[in-house]
FIMAR-586524 format. One record per residue (C-alpha): x, y, z. Coordinates in nm, 4 decimals, padded with zeros to 6 digits. Layout:
R        c1        c2        c3
R         X         Y         Z
...
//
This chain:
R        c1        c2        c3
R   00.4751  -00.2699   00.0126
R   00.5906   00.0419   00.2064
R   00.3471   00.2129   00.4371
R   00.3522   00.6029   00.4191
R   00.3288   00.7225   00.7842
R   00.2050   01.0819   00.8215
R   00.3163   01.2231   01.1532
R   00.1232   01.5359   01.3036
R   00.3697   01.7108   01.5358
R   00.3485   02.0161   01.7583
R   00.6683   02.2310   01.7037
R   00.7296   02.6040   01.7241
R   00.3973   02.6837   01.8669
R   00.2174   02.5093   01.5667
R   00.1067   02.1762   01.4314
R   00.2748   02.0269   01.1281
R   00.2234   01.7134   00.9205
R   00.5579   01.5232   00.8487
R   00.6256   01.2706   00.5939
R   00.9727   01.1355   00.5512
R   01.1087   01.4673   00.6767
R   00.9002   01.6783   00.4631
R   00.6869   01.9343   00.6537
R   00.3432   02.0622   00.5662
R   00.1989   02.3447   00.7654
R   00.2064   02.5195   01.0033
R  -00.1595   02.4681   01.1099
R  -00.3346   02.6736   01.3926
R  -00.5160   02.3727   01.5561
R  -00.4537   01.9941   01.6055
R  -00.7735   01.9236   01.4197
R  -00.6781   02.1234   01.0995
R  -00.3471   01.9416   01.0733
R  -00.5139   01.6079   01.1544
R  -00.7680   01.6707   00.8796
R  -00.4970   01.7567   00.6164
R  -00.2898   01.4380   00.7383
R  -00.5751   01.2141   00.6867
R  -00.6697   01.3647   00.3431
R  -00.3011   01.3082   00.2329
R  -00.3131   00.9383   00.3772
R  -00.6426   00.8703   00.2123
R  -00.5074   00.9994  -00.1295
R  -00.2070   00.7571  -00.0779
R  -00.4506   00.4773  -00.0150
R  -00.6547   00.5686  -00.3283
R  -00.3563   00.5103  -00.5609
R  -00.2930   00.1852  -00.3848
R  -00.0466   00.2538  -00.1181
R  -00.0749   00.1796   00.2644
R  -00.0917   00.4775   00.5023
R  -00.1372   00.5747   00.8456
R  -00.1579   00.9012   01.0482
R   00.0048   00.9154   01.3952
R   00.0090   01.2198   01.6381
R   00.2972   01.3122   01.8544
R   00.2540   01.6208   02.0737
R   00.1289   01.7573   02.4141
R  -00.0877   01.4872   02.5711
R  -00.0152   01.2291   02.2661
R   00.2233   00.9583   02.2631
R   00.2256   00.8331   01.8957
R  -00.1648   00.7942   01.8784
R  -00.2713   00.6036   01.5852
R  -00.5466   00.8308   01.4039
R  -00.5967   00.6670   01.0691
R  -00.4838   00.3369   00.9119
R  -00.5697   00.2529   00.5448
R  -00.5425  -00.1295   00.6100
R  -00.5617  -00.3260   00.9276
R  -00.2945  -00.5564   00.8397
R  -00.0474  -00.6096   00.5766
R  -00.0379  -00.9353   00.3636
R   00.2213  -01.0555   00.5711
R   00.0735  -00.9930   00.9022
R  -00.2592  -01.1534   00.7966
R  -00.0613  -01.4674   00.6856
R   00.1313  -01.4700   01.0125
R  -00.2072  -01.4422   01.2129
R  -00.3593  -01.7036   01.0056
R  -00.0609  -01.9551   01.0561
R  -00.0439  -01.9017   01.4513
R  -00.4202  -01.8248   01.5654
R  -00.4650  -01.6906   01.9118
R  -00.5390  -01.9768   02.1503
R  -00.4216  -02.2578   01.9232
R  -00.1590  -02.4651   02.1045
//
């Protein structure tokens, strides 16, 4: 299953929400852009998709803000097969 990654970016003196090259905005504040991105991501999750929100901008370095699922099924299977500290 594909994960939709909503990226909040600062460009041209405003905040934007990007998904696959499609921009939503501009937003006057970081909080407004994050709020919109999280709502979009939650909507994706409600329809069965995985999603996350990340922020790229001044003082931010690809910060994870929201994630609809902690790990994918494959990630959980790998973690179960290779538990930390088991040698």
